[in-house]
C-alpha positions as CSV (number, residue, x, y, z in Angstrom):
1,X,-117.1,-108.8,43.0
2,X,-117.9,-109.6,39.4
3,X,-117.3,-105.9,38.5
4,X,-114.0,-106.0,40.4
5,X,-112.9,-109.1,38.6
6,X,-113.9,-107.5,35.3
7,X,-111.8,-104.5,36.0
8,X,-108.7,-106.6,36.9
9,X,-109.1,-108.5,33.7
10,X,-109.3,-105.4,31.6
11,X,-106.6,-103.4,33.6
12,X,-103.2,-102.9,31.8
13,X,-101.3,-101.3,34.6
14,X,-98.0,-103.1,35.7
15,X,-97.2,-104.8,32.4
16,X,-94.0,-102.7,32.0
17,X,-92.8,-104.4,35.2
18,X,-92.4,-107.7,33.3
19,X,-90.6,-106.0,30.4
20,X,-88.4,-104.2,32.9
21,X,-87.5,-107.5,34.5
22,X,-86.6,-109.1,31.2
23,X,-84.6,-106.1,29.9
24,X,-83.1,-105.7,33.4
25,X,-81.6,-109.1,33.0
26,X,-80.2,-108.3,29.6
27,X,-78.9,-105.0,30.9
28,X,-77.2,-106.7,33.8
29,X,-75.5,-109.1,31.4
30,X,-74.4,-106.2,29.2
31,X,-73.0,-104.4,32.3
32,X,-71.2,-107.6,33.4
33,X,-69.8,-108.1,29.9
34,X,-68.7,-104.5,29.7
35,X,-66.9,-104.8,33.0
36,X,-65.3,-108.0,32.0
37,X,-64.2,-106.5,28.6
38,X,-62.9,-103.4,30.4
39,X,-60.9,-105.7,32.7
40,X,-59.5,-107.6,29.8
41,X,-58.5,-104.4,28.0
42,X,-56.9,-103.1,31.2
43,X,-55.0,-106.4,31.6
44,X,-53.8,-106.2,28.0
45,X,-52.7,-102.6,28.5
46,X,-50.8,-103.6,31.6
47,X,-49.3,-106.5,29.7
48,X,-48.2,-104.3,26.8
49,X,-46.8,-101.7,29.2
50,X,-44.8,-104.5,30.9
51,X,-43.4,-105.7,27.5
52,X,-42.5,-102.1,26.5
53,X,-40.8,-101.6,29.9
54,X,-38.8,-104.8,29.5
55,X,-37.7,-104.0,26.0
56,X,-36.8,-100.4,26.9
57,X,-34.9,-101.6,30.0
58,X,-32.9,-104.1,27.9
59,X,-32.1,-101.5,25.3
60,X,-31.0,-99.1,28.0
61,X,-28.6,-101.8,29.4
62,X,-27.2,-102.3,25.9
63,X,-26.8,-98.6,25.5
64,X,-24.8,-98.4,28.7
65,X,-22.5,-101.1,27.4
66,X,-22.0,-99.2,24.1
67,X,-21.4,-96.0,26.0
68,X,-18.9,-97.8,28.3
69,X,-17.2,-99.1,25.2
70,X,-16.9,-95.5,23.9
71,X,-15.6,-94.2,27.2
72,X,-12.9,-96.9,27.4
73,X,-12.0,-96.4,23.8
74,X,-11.5,-92.7,24.4
75,X,-9.4,-93.6,27.5
76,X,-7.2,-95.7,25.2
77,X,-6.9,-92.7,22.8
78,X,-5.8,-90.5,25.7
79,X,-3.2,-93.1,26.7
80,X,-1.8,-93.2,23.2
81,X,-1.7,-89.4,23.1
82,X,0.1,-89.4,26.4
83,X,2.7,-91.9,25.1
84,X,3.2,-89.8,22.0
85,X,3.7,-86.7,24.2
86,X,6.2,-88.4,26.4
87,X,8.2,-89.7,23.4
88,X,8.1,-86.2,21.9
89,X,9.6,-84.7,25.1
90,X,12.2,-87.4,25.1
91,X,13.3,-86.9,21.5
92,X,13.2,-83.1,21.9
93,X,15.3,-83.1,25.1
94,X,18.0,-85.3,23.6
95,X,17.9,-83.3,20.4
96,X,18.5,-80.1,22.3
97,X,21.1,-81.8,24.5
98,X,23.2,-82.7,21.5
99,X,23.4,-78.9,20.7
100,X,23.6,-77.5,24.2
101,X,26.2,-79.9,25.6
102,X,29.0,-78.8,23.3
103,X,28.3,-75.1,24.1
104,X,28.4,-76.0,27.8
105,X,31.7,-77.8,27.3
106,X,33.2,-74.6,25.8
107,X,31.6,-72.3,28.5
108,X,33.2,-74.4,31.3
109,X,36.6,-73.0,30.1
110,X,35.5,-69.5,31.0
111,X,36.8,-68.5,34.5
112,X,34.1,-68.2,37.3
113,X,31.3,-68.9,34.8
114,X,32.7,-72.4,34.1
115,X,32.0,-73.6,37.6
116,X,28.3,-72.7,37.4
117,X,28.0,-74.1,33.9
118,X,29.6,-77.4,35.0
119,X,27.1,-77.7,37.9
120,X,24.2,-76.9,35.6
121,X,25.5,-79.6,33.2
122,X,25.5,-82.2,36.0
123,X,22.0,-81.3,37.1
124,X,20.7,-81.5,33.5
125,X,22.4,-84.9,33.0
126,X,20.6,-86.2,36.1
127,X,17.3,-84.8,34.9
128,X,17.8,-86.4,31.5
129,X,18.3,-89.8,33.0
130,X,15.3,-89.4,35.2
131,X,13.2,-88.5,32.2
132,X,14.6,-91.5,30.3
133,X,13.5,-93.8,33.1
134,X,10.1,-92.2,33.5
135,X,9.3,-92.5,29.8
136,X,10.6,-96.1,29.7
137,X,8.2,-97.0,32.6
138,X,5.3,-94.9,31.4
139,X,5.0,-96.4,27.9
140,X,4.6,-100.1,28.9
141,X,2.3,-99.1,31.8
142,X,-0.1,-97.2,29.6
143,X,0.1,-100.0,27.0
144,X,-0.8,-102.5,29.7
145,X,-3.6,-100.3,30.9
146,X,-5.1,-100.3,27.4
147,X,-5.1,-104.1,27.5
148,X,-6.9,-104.0,30.8
149,X,-9.5,-101.6,29.4
150,X,-10.0,-104.0,26.5
151,X,-10.6,-106.9,28.9
152,X,-13.2,-104.8,30.7
153,X,-14.9,-104.1,27.4
154,X,-15.1,-107.7,26.5
155,X,-16.4,-108.5,30.0
156,X,-19.2,-106.0,29.7
157,X,-20.3,-107.3,26.3
158,X,-20.2,-110.9,27.4
159,X,-22.1,-110.2,30.6
160,X,-25.0,-108.8,28.5
161,X,-24.7,-111.3,25.7
162,X,-24.4,-114.5,27.8
163,X,-26.0,-113.3,31.0
164,X,-28.9,-110.9,30.4
165,X,-29.8,-111.6,26.7
166,X,-29.6,-115.3,27.0
167,X,-32.4,-115.3,29.6
168,X,-36.1,-114.7,28.9
169,X,-36.8,-111.1,29.6
170,X,-39.6,-111.0,32.3
171,X,-40.0,-107.8,34.2
172,X,-39.0,-108.1,37.8
173,X,-41.9,-106.1,39.1
174,X,-45.0,-104.6,37.5
175,X,-48.5,-103.7,38.6
176,X,-50.1,-106.0,36.1
177,X,-48.7,-109.3,37.5
178,X,-47.9,-110.9,40.8
179,X,-45.5,-113.5,42.2
180,X,-48.4,-116.0,42.3
181,X,-49.4,-115.3,38.6
182,X,-46.4,-113.8,36.8
183,X,-46.2,-112.9,33.2
184,X,-44.8,-115.6,31.0
185,X,-42.2,-115.1,28.2
186,X,-43.2,-115.9,24.7
187,X,-40.9,-118.3,22.9
188,X,-38.2,-118.2,25.6
189,X,-35.6,-119.8,23.3
190,X,-36.2,-118.2,19.9
191,X,-36.5,-114.6,21.0
192,X,-33.3,-114.6,23.2
193,X,-31.3,-116.1,20.4
194,X,-32.5,-113.5,18.0
195,X,-31.6,-110.7,20.5
196,X,-28.2,-112.2,21.1
197,X,-27.5,-112.5,17.4
198,X,-28.4,-108.8,16.8
199,X,-26.3,-107.6,19.7
200,X,-23.3,-109.6,18.5
201,X,-23.8,-108.5,14.9
202,X,-23.3,-104.9,15.9
203,X,-19.6,-105.9,16.0
204,X,-19.8,-107.8,12.7
205,X,-20.5,-111.5,13.5
206,X,-23.5,-113.6,14.6
207,X,-21.8,-114.9,17.7
208,X,-19.7,-113.1,20.4
209,X,-16.9,-115.7,20.3
210,X,-16.3,-114.8,16.6
211,X,-16.2,-111.1,17.5
212,X,-13.7,-111.7,20.4
213,X,-11.4,-113.8,18.3
214,X,-11.4,-111.3,15.4
215,X,-10.9,-108.3,17.8
216,X,-7.9,-110.1,19.5
217,X,-6.2,-110.3,16.1
218,X,-5.6,-106.6,16.3
219,X,-2.8,-107.4,18.6
220,X,-1.2,-109.6,15.9
221,X,-1.9,-107.3,13.0
222,X,-3.7,-110.1,11.2
223,X,-4.3,-109.9,7.4
224,X,-8.0,-109.3,7.7
225,X,-9.9,-106.4,6.2
226,X,-12.0,-105.8,9.4
227,X,-8.9,-106.0,11.6
228,X,-6.9,-103.7,9.4
229,X,-9.7,-101.2,9.2
230,X,-10.1,-101.2,13.0
231,X,-6.3,-100.7,13.4
232,X,-6.3,-97.8,11.0
233,X,-9.4,-96.3,12.6
234,X,-7.7,-96.3,16.0
235,X,-4.4,-94.9,14.6
236,X,-6.3,-92.0,12.9
237,X,-8.3,-91.2,16.0
238,X,-5.2,-91.4,18.3
239,X,-3.2,-89.1,16.0
240,X,-6.0,-86.6,15.8
241,X,-5.9,-86.4,19.6
242,X,-2.3,-85.2,19.6
243,X,-1.5,-81.7,20.8
244,X,-0.1,-79.5,18.0
245,X,3.2,-79.2,19.9
246,X,3.5,-82.9,19.9
247,X,2.4,-83.4,16.3
248,X,4.6,-80.9,14.6
249,X,6.0,-78.4,17.1
250,X,2.9,-76.1,17.5
251,X,4.2,-73.5,15.0
252,X,3.9,-75.2,11.6
253,X,3.0,-72.1,9.6
254,X,4.6,-69.5,11.9
255,X,8.0,-70.9,13.1
256,X,9.5,-69.4,16.3
257,X,12.7,-67.5,16.5
258,X,13.8,-69.3,19.6
259,X,16.2,-72.2,19.1
260,X,14.7,-73.9,22.1
261,X,11.4,-74.4,20.3
262,X,10.4,-77.6,18.5
263,X,9.8,-75.7,15.3
264,X,11.9,-72.6,14.7
265,X,13.6,-70.8,11.9
266,X,16.2,-68.0,11.5
267,X,16.8,-66.6,8.0
268,X,19.7,-64.4,6.9
269,X,19.5,-63.1,3.3
270,X,19.0,-66.3,1.3
271,X,20.3,-68.8,3.9
272,X,18.1,-70.1,6.7
273,X,18.6,-72.4,9.7
274,X,15.9,-74.0,11.8
275,X,14.3,-77.1,13.3
276,X,11.3,-79.2,12.4
277,X,9.6,-82.0,14.3
278,X,7.0,-84.7,13.9
279,X,5.4,-87.3,16.2
280,X,2.9,-89.9,15.1
281,X,1.5,-93.3,15.9
282,X,1.8,-95.6,12.9
283,X,1.3,-99.2,11.9
284,X,2.9,-101.5,9.3
285,X,1.3,-103.5,6.6
286,X,1.1,-107.2,7.5
287,X,3.4,-109.5,5.6
288,X,3.6,-113.3,5.5
289,X,6.7,-115.4,5.8
290,X,9.5,-114.9,8.3
291,X,8.8,-111.2,8.6
292,X,5.2,-111.6,9.9
293,X,6.2,-111.5,13.6
294,X,8.7,-108.7,13.5
295,X,6.3,-106.4,11.6
296,X,3.3,-107.2,13.7
297,X,3.2,-104.2,16.0
298,X,2.5,-100.5,15.7
299,X,5.1,-97.9,16.6
300,X,5.3,-94.4,18.1
301,X,7.8,-92.3,16.1
302,X,9.1,-89.0,17.3
303,X,11.8,-87.1,15.5
304,X,13.5,-83.6,15.6
305,X,15.7,-82.3,12.8
306,X,18.0,-79.3,12.5
307,X,18.2,-78.3,8.9
308,X,19.7,-75.6,6.8
309,X,18.5,-74.4,3.5
310,X,19.9,-72.0,0.8
311,X,17.9,-70.4,-1.9
312,X,20.5,-68.1,-3.5
313,X,21.2,-67.5,-7.2
314,X,24.3,-69.7,-7.1
315,X,23.0,-72.3,-4.7
316,X,19.7,-74.1,-4.1
317,X,19.8,-76.9,-1.5
318,X,18.3,-78.2,1.7
319,X,20.5,-80.0,4.2
320,X,19.4,-82.2,7.2
321,X,22.1,-81.0,9.6
322,X,21.3,-83.1,12.6
323,X,18.4,-85.6,13.2
324,X,17.4,-87.3,16.4
325,X,14.6,-90.0,16.4
326,X,13.0,-91.9,19.3
327,X,10.7,-94.9,18.7
328,X,8.5,-96.9,21.1
329,X,7.9,-100.5,19.9
330,X,8.1,-104.1,20.9
331,X,10.0,-105.2,17.9
332,X,12.5,-103.2,16.0
333,X,10.7,-102.9,12.7
334,X,12.6,-100.4,10.5
335,X,16.2,-99.6,9.9
336,X,18.4,-98.9,11.7
337,X,16.6,-101.3,14.1
338,X,17.1,-99.2,17.2
339,X,14.8,-97.5,19.7
340,X,16.6,-94.2,19.1
341,X,19.2,-93.0,16.7
342,X,20.9,-89.8,15.5
343,X,22.3,-88.8,12.2
344,X,24.6,-85.9,11.1
345,X,25.0,-84.4,7.7
346,X,27.9,-85.5,5.6
347,X,28.6,-82.8,3.0
348,X,28.8,-84.2,-0.5
349,X,29.8,-82.3,-3.6
350,X,31.3,-78.9,-4.0
351,X,28.2,-76.9,-3.2
352,X,27.4,-78.7,0.1
353,X,31.0,-78.6,1.3
354,X,31.3,-74.9,0.5
355,X,28.1,-74.2,2.5
356,X,29.3,-76.3,5.4
357,X,32.6,-74.3,5.4
358,X,30.8,-70.9,5.2
359,X,28.5,-71.8,8.1
360,X,31.2,-73.4,10.2
361,X,29.1,-76.5,10.5
362,X,31.9,-79.1,10.4
363,X,33.2,-78.8,13.9
364,X,29.6,-78.3,15.2
365,X,28.4,-81.5,13.5
366,X,31.4,-83.4,14.8
367,X,30.7,-82.3,18.4
368,X,26.9,-83.0,18.1
369,X,27.5,-86.4,16.7
370,X,29.9,-87.3,19.6
371,X,27.5,-86.0,22.3
372,X,24.4,-87.7,20.7
373,X,26.2,-91.1,20.7
374,X,27.2,-90.7,24.3
375,X,23.8,-89.5,25.6
376,X,21.3,-91.8,24.1
377,X,18.2,-92.5,26.3
378,X,19.0,-94.9,29.1
379,X,17.2,-97.3,29.2
380,X,16.5,-97.1,25.5
381,X,13.8,-99.8,25.3
382,X,10.2,-98.5,25.6
383,X,7.7,-101.4,25.1
384,X,4.6,-100.2,23.2
385,X,1.8,-102.1,21.5
386,X,-1.5,-101.3,19.9
387,X,-4.1,-102.9,22.1
388,X,-7.3,-104.6,20.8
389,X,-10.5,-102.7,21.3
390,X,-14.2,-103.3,20.7
391,X,-15.2,-101.6,17.5
392,X,-18.5,-101.0,15.7
393,X,-19.3,-102.7,12.4
394,X,-21.6,-100.1,10.6
395,X,-23.7,-101.1,7.7
396,X,-25.2,-98.6,5.3
397,X,-28.5,-100.2,5.0
398,X,-31.9,-99.4,6.4
399,X,-33.8,-102.6,5.8
400,X,-32.8,-105.7,7.8
401,X,-32.2,-109.0,6.1
402,X,-34.6,-111.8,6.8
403,X,-33.6,-115.0,8.6
404,X,-31.1,-115.9,11.3
405,X,-28.1,-114.9,9.2
406,X,-29.6,-111.8,7.6
407,X,-27.5,-108.6,7.7
408,X,-28.6,-105.9,10.1
409,X,-30.7,-103.0,9.0
410,X,-31.1,-99.6,10.7
411,X,-27.4,-99.0,10.0
412,X,-26.5,-101.9,12.3
413,X,-27.9,-100.2,15.4
414,X,-28.9,-103.1,17.7
415,X,-32.4,-103.7,19.0
416,X,-34.3,-106.2,21.1
417,X,-37.8,-107.8,20.9
418,X,-39.7,-108.9,23.9
419,X,-42.8,-111.1,24.1
420,X,-44.9,-111.5,27.2
421,X,-48.1,-113.3,27.9
422,X,-50.7,-113.5,30.6
423,X,-52.0,-117.0,30.8
424,X,-55.8,-117.5,30.6
425,X,-55.8,-119.5,33.8
426,X,-54.0,-116.5,35.5
427,X,-56.5,-114.1,34.0
428,X,-59.4,-116.2,35.3
429,X,-57.8,-116.5,38.8
430,X,-56.9,-112.9,39.3
431,X,-58.1,-110.9,42.4
432,X,-61.5,-110.0,41.0
433,X,-62.4,-113.7,40.4
434,X,-60.4,-115.3,43.2
435,X,-63.5,-116.5,45.1
436,X,-64.6,-118.9,42.3
437,X,-61.3,-119.1,40.4
438,X,-63.3,-118.2,37.3
439,X,-65.4,-115.5,35.9
440,X,-68.9,-116.9,36.4
441,X,-71.7,-114.4,37.2
442,X,-75.2,-115.3,38.5
443,X,-78.1,-113.1,39.3
444,X,-79.3,-115.4,42.1
445,X,-75.8,-115.9,43.6
446,X,-76.1,-119.7,43.8
447,X,-73.9,-122.1,41.8
448,X,-74.4,-122.8,38.2
449,X,-77.9,-122.4,36.7
450,X,-79.8,-121.1,33.7
451,X,-79.2,-117.6,35.0
452,X,-75.4,-118.0,35.0
453,X,-73.0,-116.5,32.5
454,X,-69.3,-117.4,32.3
455,X,-66.8,-114.8,31.0
456,X,-63.7,-116.8,31.8
457,X,-61.0,-117.4,29.3
458,X,-61.2,-120.7,27.5
459,X,-58.8,-122.6,25.2
460,X,-60.8,-121.7,22.2
461,X,-60.2,-118.0,22.8
462,X,-56.4,-118.0,22.4
463,X,-54.9,-116.8,19.0
464,X,-53.4,-119.2,16.5
465,X,-50.9,-118.0,13.9
466,X,-50.0,-120.4,11.1
467,X,-46.3,-120.9,10.6
468,X,-45.1,-120.0,14.1
469,X,-45.2,-121.8,17.4
470,X,-48.4,-121.4,19.3
471,X,-48.9,-118.2,21.2
472,X,-49.9,-118.5,24.8
473,X,-53.4,-119.4,25.8
474,X,-54.2,-115.9,27.1
475,X,-53.2,-112.4,26.4
476,X,-50.1,-111.9,24.3
477,X,-48.0,-108.7,23.7
478,X,-44.8,-107.9,21.8
479,X,-42.5,-104.9,22.1
480,X,-39.3,-103.8,20.5
481,X,-36.7,-101.2,21.5
482,X,-33.7,-99.9,19.7
483,X,-30.2,-98.7,20.8
484,X,-29.6,-95.7,18.7
485,X,-26.8,-93.2,18.1
486,X,-27.6,-89.6,18.1
487,X,-25.4,-86.5,18.2
488,X,-27.4,-83.3,18.9
489,X,-27.0,-80.4,16.5
490,X,-26.0,-80.4,12.9
491,X,-23.5,-83.2,13.2
492,X,-23.7,-85.9,10.6
493,X,-21.6,-89.0,11.5
494,X,-22.1,-92.7,11.4
495,X,-22.6,-94.6,14.6
496,X,-19.3,-95.5,16.4
497,X,-17.8,-96.6,19.6
498,X,-15.7,-93.5,20.2
499,X,-18.4,-91.1,21.3
500,X,-20.8,-92.0,24.2
501,X,-24.0,-90.8,22.5
502,X,-26.0,-94.0,22.5
503,X,-29.5,-94.0,23.9
504,X,-32.6,-96.3,24.0
505,X,-36.1,-95.8,22.5
506,X,-39.1,-97.9,21.6
507,X,-39.7,-98.9,18.0
508,X,-42.2,-100.7,15.9
509,X,-41.7,-104.5,16.3
510,X,-41.8,-105.2,12.5
511,X,-39.0,-102.7,11.8
512,X,-36.6,-104.3,14.3
513,X,-33.6,-106.5,13.3
514,X,-34.6,-109.2,15.9
515,X,-38.1,-109.5,14.4
516,X,-36.5,-109.9,10.9
517,X,-34.4,-112.7,12.2
518,X,-37.6,-114.4,13.4
519,X,-39.3,-113.7,10.1
520,X,-42.2,-111.9,11.8
521,X,-43.0,-109.9,8.7
522,X,-43.6,-113.1,6.6
523,X,-46.5,-114.3,8.8
524,X,-49.6,-112.5,7.7
525,X,-51.6,-113.2,10.9
526,X,-48.8,-112.2,13.2
527,X,-48.1,-109.1,11.2
528,X,-51.7,-108.0,11.6
529,X,-51.6,-108.8,15.3
530,X,-48.4,-106.7,15.8
531,X,-49.7,-103.8,13.7
532,X,-52.8,-103.5,15.9
């Protein structure tokens, strides 16, 4: 027995069991800490993904509004081009009628043929009147349609500005949160205001009401640089959409030989006779005083002219033989203050009178003048107006200005910032810790004790950034997304609301216009947080 006790006293076997038990406890705590840290990282990743999704979703909605604006602006351009085309046909038909009708009057005196010519003349008169009525109805209908399109544009912008952006952007569904413990918006008042200001400033002003008032002034031709620029922009785009036949007769450099064309020319030796035409949408410079109202509207002008020219050694002259003009407008803005008018040449001087006699133009001019005065369009009033439209306010600057009233950067392309948080109490009460509503771990499985370790989120763990309202007591994440304009290929053009080429993409938070309005970049602690 003494020998056995001596051996037990001297025996070293089993001492590693004690060390294993001690280090096993440490290892268990490390494993639990790693699991908890991994869960926290996973939750932060899910939170950041939710913020990215919310920002991208909002930018995509804004991109759809901008594309809708572009589509409706293009529809307005098509309407203006259609009005110009209709007025061109009206002017051309009455211009031709002034020349054809006298010939038909002469042809009716020919036996047998005169009966047929008389019937054709009656049919053409009816067709002319039908065309007059159709154009007189078409012009105000398309003008009113443009006003409706503008109303839809403003409705789309206001629905996003006052509806979606004014609310805190919380994702409707995401795998990282639940209805019981949803993500919370960070600064639910400041961030929406910044996003609303950026969205509105894409049109030039900080608030949408300012934009709407300024845009409506297009209708009144207000003396405002932005309004005048927008009017001229629409006029240029609409005129560029004209078909060549409408614009100048389709054969500007190669006139036709047919007198039924809108641009034709016949030349004999040094004397030539032909027709030229022009149609365009134009505006008038605003003026104060009593003339401000009468000069407020734009005008569609379409004219056809028969002209003769001589380039002989004894005579050099160009003569406007006969001119017919049709105008669509609300107010008569230029002399002779009519919707349509015609003019015939009155020879002056020995040379012009000699040329008129040689070409036998005097009786022709007299007959054309009489016919033109009898066959003016009926009705002759075609109400036309230049509708307001939502236009882009580009800015050639890459860096956004700081503060609420700072100018937009990124060439005035709008963006949004989203901030989401997972509260510490929600983090502690998630599914993995629901039993205890905390993150306490115990190796003996019984209540609190010396063997317990608590990994739950506490108030001392939440970040504090000087100079800004407190972040949430939990996990915080920010994301930004930009509405950008991109035309594939080698095109180089500034962003605009005439081509539907707007898309959405994520962007660094500190480079966004919304973050600049909140002065994120001026807060060192927050800058570090956002950059990591």
